[in-house]
C-alpha positions in Angstrom: 109.7 112.4 114.7 107.6 115.6 114.5 108.4 116.0 110.9 105.5 113.7 109.9 103.1 116.3 111.3 103.8 118.3 108.1 101.4 115.9 106.4 98.1 117.7 106.8 95.9 114.6 106.8 98.0 112.8 109.4 98.2 116.0 111.5 94.5 116.3 111.7 94.0 112.7 112.5 96.7 112.9 115.2 95.0 115.9 116.8 91.7 114.0 116.6 93.2 111.2 118.5 94.6 113.6 121.2 91.3 115.4 121.8 89.3 112.1 121.9 91.8 110.6 124.4 91.6 113.7 126.6 87.8 113.4 126.5 87.9 109.7 127.4 90.3 110.5 130.3 88.0 113.0 131.7 85.1 110.6 131.4 87.0 107.9 133.3 87.6 110.2 136.2 84.0 111.4 136.2 82.7 107.8 136.0 84.6 107.0 139.2 82.9 109.9 141.0 79.5 109.1 139.5 79.9 105.4 140.7 80.6 106.7 144.2 77.6 108.9 144.2 75.3 106.1 143.0 76.6 103.2 145.1 78.8 104.7 147.8 80.7 101.7 149.4 80.0 99.5 146.3 81.8 102.0 144.0 84.8 99.7 143.4 82.5 96.8 142.4 80.6 99.1 140.0 83.8 100.4 138.4 85.1 96.8 138.1 81.9 95.9 136.3 82.3 99.0 134.0 85.8 98.0 133.1 84.7 94.4 132.4 81.9 95.7 130.2 84.5 97.7 128.3 86.7 94.7 127.7 83.7 92.5 126.6 82.7 95.2 124.1 86.2 95.5 122.8 86.6 91.7 122.4 83.2 91.1 121.0 82.5 94.1 118.8 85.8 94.9 117.2 86.0 91.8 114.8 82.4 92.5 113.6 83.1 96.1 113.0 86.4 95.3 111.3 84.5 93.0 108.9 82.3 95.9 107.7 84.9 98.7 107.8 85.6 98.3 104.0 81.9 98.5 103.2 81.5 102.1 104.3 83.5 105.3 103.6 86.2 105.6 106.3 85.6 109.3 107.0 81.8 108.8 107.4 82.2 105.8 109.6 84.7 107.5 111.9 82.7 110.7 112.2 79.5 108.7 112.9 81.2 106.7 115.7 82.5 109.9 117.3 79.0 111.4 117.3 77.6 108.3 118.9 80.2 108.5 121.6 79.4 112.2 122.1 75.7 111.4 122.4 76.4 108.8 125.1 78.6 111.2 127.0 75.7 113.8 127.0 73.4 111.2 128.7 75.8 110.1 131.4 75.3 113.1 133.8 71.6 112.4 133.9 71.6 108.7 134.9 70.1 107.8 138.3 70.5 104.0 138.3 73.6 101.8 138.0 72.1 99.7 135.2 71.8 102.8 133.1 75.5 103.4 133.5 76.2 99.8 132.3 74.1 100.2 129.2 75.5 103.5 128.2 79.1 102.3 128.8 78.5 99.3 126.6 77.2 101.5 123.8 80.1 104.0 124.3 82.8 101.2 124.3 81.2 99.4 121.4 81.5 102.6 119.3 85.2 102.9 120.5 85.8 99.2 119.6 84.6 100.0 116.0 86.4 103.4 115.9 89.9 102.5 117.1 90.8 99.7 114.7 89.4 101.5 111.7 91.3 104.7 112.7 94.5 102.6 113.2 94.1 100.9 109.8 93.8 104.2 108.0 97.1 105.6 109.1 99.3 103.2 107.1 97.3 104.1 104.0 98.2 107.7 104.6 101.9 107.2 105.6 103.0 104.4 103.2 106.7 104.8 104.0 107.6 102.4 106.9 110.0 104.9 108.6 107.3 107.6 108.6 104.7 105.0 109.8 107.1 104.0 112.7 107.3 107.6 113.8 103.5 107.8 113.7 103.3 104.7 116.0 105.7 106.4 118.4 103.7 109.6 118.4 100.5 107.6 119.0 102.2 105.9 122.0 103.2 109.3 123.3 99.6 110.5 123.0 98.3 107.7 125.1 101.0 108.3 127.8 100.4 112.1 127.8 96.7 111.5 128.2 97.4 109.5 131.4 99.3 112.5 132.7 97.3 115.4 131.4 93.7 114.1 131.9 94.0 113.9 135.7 95.6 117.3 135.9 92.8 118.8 133.7 90.2 117.1 135.8 91.7 118.4 139.1 91.7 121.9 137.7 88.1 121.9 136.5 86.9 120.3 139.7 88.1 123.4 141.6 85.4 125.3 139.8 82.6 122.9 138.7 81.0 119.6 139.7 82.2 116.3 138.3 79.2 116.2 135.9 80.8 119.0 134.0 83.7 116.7 133.1 81.3 114.8 130.8 80.9 118.0 128.9 84.6 117.9 128.3 84.2 114.4 127.0 81.5 115.6 124.6 83.8 118.4 123.4 86.6 115.9 122.8 84.5 113.5 120.7 82.9 116.4 118.7 86.3 117.9 118.2 87.6 114.6 116.9 84.7 114.3 114.5 85.4 117.9 113.2 89.1 117.1 112.6 88.3 113.9 110.8 85.7 115.5 108.6 88.2 118.2 107.7 90.4 115.8 105.7 90.0 113.4 102.8 90.7 109.8 103.7 91.6 107.0 101.4 88.5 105.1 100.2 88.3 101.4 100.9 89.4 99.3 98.0 86.7 97.1 96.4 86.8 93.6 97.9 85.5 90.3 96.7 81.9 89.6 97.8 82.0 87.5 101.0 79.4 86.1 103.4 78.8 87.6 106.8 80.7 84.8 108.6 83.6 85.0 106.2 83.9 88.8 106.7 83.5 88.6 110.4 86.2 85.9 110.9 88.6 86.9 108.1 90.7 89.2 110.3 91.0 86.6 113.0 91.9 83.9 110.5 94.6 86.0 108.9 95.9 86.9 112.3 96.1 83.4 113.8 97.7 81.9 110.7 100.5 84.4 110.5 103.5 83.4 112.7 104.6 86.9 113.5 101.1 87.9 114.6 100.7 84.8 116.7 104.0 85.8 118.4 102.6 89.3 118.8 99.6 88.0 120.6 101.7 86.0 123.0 103.9 89.1 123.6 100.7 91.1 124.3 100.0 88.7 127.1 103.5 89.5 128.6 102.8 93.3 128.3 99.3 92.9 129.8 100.6 90.9 132.8 103.1 93.7 133.7 100.6 96.5 132.8 97.9 95.0 134.9 100.2 94.9 137.9 100.9 98.6 137.5 97.4 99.8 136.7 95.4 97.7 139.1 97.7 97.5 142.1 99.7 100.8 142.3 97.3 102.4 144.7 97.3 99.4 147.0 101.1 99.1 146.9 101.7 102.8 147.6 98.9 103.5 150.1 98.6 100.2 152.0 102.0 98.4 151.6 104.3 101.4 151.8 102.0 103.8 153.7 102.3 106.9 151.4 99.7 109.3 150.1 97.8 110.2 147.0 100.7 112.3 145.6 103.0 109.3 145.7 100.4 107.3 143.8 100.4 109.9 141.0 104.3 109.9 141.1 104.4 106.1 140.7 102.0 106.1 137.8 103.9 109.1 136.3 107.1 107.0 136.5 105.4 104.2 134.4 104.1 106.8 131.9 107.4 108.6 131.8 109.3 105.3 131.0 106.8 104.5 128.2 107.2 108.0 126.7 111.0 107.7 126.8 110.8 104.4 124.9 108.4 105.9 122.4 110.9 108.7 121.7 113.8 106.2 121.3 112.1 103.5 119.2 112.1 105.1 115.7 115.9 105.2 115.7 116.2 101.8 117.4 113.9 100.1 114.9 115.5 101.8 111.9 118.4 99.3 111.9 117.1 96.4 114.0 114.3 93.8 113.3 111.2 94.0 115.4 111.4 90.5 116.8 114.6 90.7 119.0 113.6 94.2 120.2 110.1 93.2 121.3 111.3 89.9 122.9 114.1 91.7 124.6 111.6 94.1 126.1 109.5 91.3 127.4 112.5 89.6 128.9 113.3 92.8 130.9 109.7 93.0 132.0 109.9 89.6 133.5 113.3 90.3 135.2 111.8 93.5 136.7 108.7 91.8 138.1 110.8 89.0 139.6 113.1 91.5 141.2 110.2 93.3 142.7 108.8 90.0 143.9 112.1 89.2 145.7 112.3 92.6 147.3 108.7 92.4 148.5 109.3 88.9 149.9 112.4 89.8 151.8 112.0 93.4 152.7 108.4 94.1 152.0 107.5 96.7 149.3 109.9 99.6 149.2 109.3 103.0 147.6 112.5 103.6 145.6 112.6 100.0 144.1 108.9 100.4 143.2 109.5 103.7 141.5 112.5 102.4 139.5 110.6 99.2 138.6 107.6 101.1 137.3 109.9 103.3 135.2 111.6 100.2 133.7 108.3 98.4 133.1 107.0 101.6 131.4 110.0 101.5 129.0 109.6 97.8 128.2 105.8 98.0 127.9 106.2 100.5 125.2 109.1 98.5 123.5 106.8 95.5 123.3 103.6 97.2 122.1 104.7 100.1 119.9 106.1 98.1 117.0 102.9 96.1 116.7 101.4 98.4 114.0 104.4 97.6 111.8 103.7 93.9 112.1 100.1 94.3 111.3 100.8 96.6 108.3 103.1 94.0 106.6 100.9 91.1 107.5 97.8 92.1 105.5 96.8 93.6 102.2 95.2 97.1 102.3 91.7 95.8 101.9 92.2 93.3 104.8 93.9 95.8 107.2 90.7 97.0 109.1 89.8 93.4 109.8 93.3 92.5 111.0 93.7 95.6 113.1 90.3 94.8 114.6 91.5 91.2 115.4 94.6 92.7 117.2 92.3 95.1 119.1 90.0 92.2 120.2 92.7 89.6 121.0 95.0 92.0 122.8 92.1 93.1 125.0 91.3 89.5 125.7 94.7 89.3 127.3 93.8 92.2 129.6 90.4 90.6 130.4 92.5 87.8 131.9 95.3 89.8 133.6 93.1 92.6 135.1 91.1 90.4 137.5 94.1 88.1 138.1 96.2 91.0 139.3 93.5 92.3 141.6 92.7 88.8 143.0 96.3 88.0 143.7 97.0 91.3 145.4 93.9 91.0 147.6 94.2 87.4 148.7 97.9 86.5 148.3 99.9 89.7 148.8 102.3 91.7 146.7 105.2 89.2 146.5 102.9 86.5 145.1 101.2 89.0 142.7 104.6 90.1 141.3 105.8 86.5 141.1 102.7 85.0 139.4 102.4 87.8 136.9 106.1 87.4 136.1 105.3 83.8 135.3 102.4 84.8 133.1 104.7 87.3 131.3 107.3 84.5 130.9 104.7 82.3 129.3 103.9 85.2 126.9 107.6 85.8 126.1 108.3 82.1 125.5 105.2 81.9 123.3 106.6 84.8 121.3 109.9 83.0 120.8 108.3 79.8 119.7 105.3 81.1 117.6 107.4 83.8 115.8 110.4 81.9 114.5 113.4 83.7 113.1 113.3 84.3 109.4 109.6 84.9 109.2 110.1 88.1 107.3 112.0 86.5 104.5 110.7 85.2 101.1 109.5 81.6 101.2 109.5 79.1 98.4 106.0 77.5 98.1 103.6 75.9 95.6 99.9 76.4 94.8 98.3 73.1 94.2 94.9 74.9 93.9 95.9 77.2 91.0 96.3 76.2 87.3 99.8 76.5 85.9 98.8 79.6 83.7 97.3 81.5 86.7 98.7 85.2 86.7 99.9 84.7 90.3 102.4 82.0 89.0 104.1 84.3 86.5 107.4 83.7 88.3 107.1 79.9 88.1 105.7 77.1 90.0 107.0 76.7 92.7 107.9 80.3 93.3 109.2 82.5 96.1 108.1 85.8 97.7 107.2 87.3 101.1 104.0 85.7 102.4 100.8 87.6 103.2 97.7 85.5 104.1 95.0 86.0 101.4 92.8 84.0 99.0 95.9 82.7 97.2 97.8 81.9 100.5 95.3 80.6 103.0 98.0 79.0 105.1 101.6 79.8 106.0 104.1 77.7 103.9 106.5 75.4 105.9 110.1 76.4 105.6 110.8 73.0 103.9 107.8 73.2 101.6 108.7 72.7 98.0 
């Protein structure tokens, strides 16, 4: 897996991702402490609002940014967005009102909503071989999981010597470091695209995404992953501290079990996907997610929440969470032409976070008002809906060549050089605005 780091361009981008993630992790911890300082007993409400603002920015801004990503040089765009995020981080230690936090977080997360899909769409242009790209996806998954483990440790170390406001300086260093690493390499220039109106550019990624069966299935599987992930991320502290009666160390251990499972899966996936299609692997991962949530629901109902089953369950959920999400980049890559990738990656970014916008509050509400057994059970049902949707919306054989016709093209059109009707793998574009039916002749 590490062999792809021999590619200088990818190595610098991967390091840029790591330092930016570490900076973001430090900011998340510092924001919690800042919220407590500004609002005391209302800190949880403030943080809940911050996370909601984050999701709204992701869902609303990403498609618009994706529409314009091919209009600007990739490197300039990524560096500019990093510097905007650094500028916001510089301002955060000086805020004195909650509304100031909300505005700055919206600007910060809007920049992230533009940065992340553009960054992700650049990687397949650098690593064109699918095996190498799969390894890059696994490394990216590892980077996210390591950030969940390393950022809290770094924050705890720094807080022994400095106040939490200094953590925002670490965030600034992370974003500036990311900008320097991006500017140190040459990135592929966007290919010229046909002139399109603002509405067409803004909605193109969503239209390609929602017409492509494998991507509709991916969206449904994202819901399954979000249901399980929300249960872990929202409710771990309540399950460990209140239901089981353990301390903060055990909270960290439980979250570490989830992250460790995800990391293990990321290490295994390149070999697993080298000789297996994505569909059965991802659907299988979702099925185990559902079984694990149901098992924990039964245990909570009969015996109340227990420490060892919870730890094992979080580890298994971590594995399956990574199994469902990591291959998504491969699906996006093969579902769009190079010029459409930023828009399609932005659509995935927005739609997947829309799933979290549903499951985050649902997990918290169920845990608060109905208890752990009900929360596990209902989120298992949500995950089952996601998995079933994946099976139905992403039929077998979607990767194969399909025979189809083009009633809107003249017989001498260059696209019809292989005849009319003809057969090839389908990618939604101007020539293929809809997905052919299997029986279409």
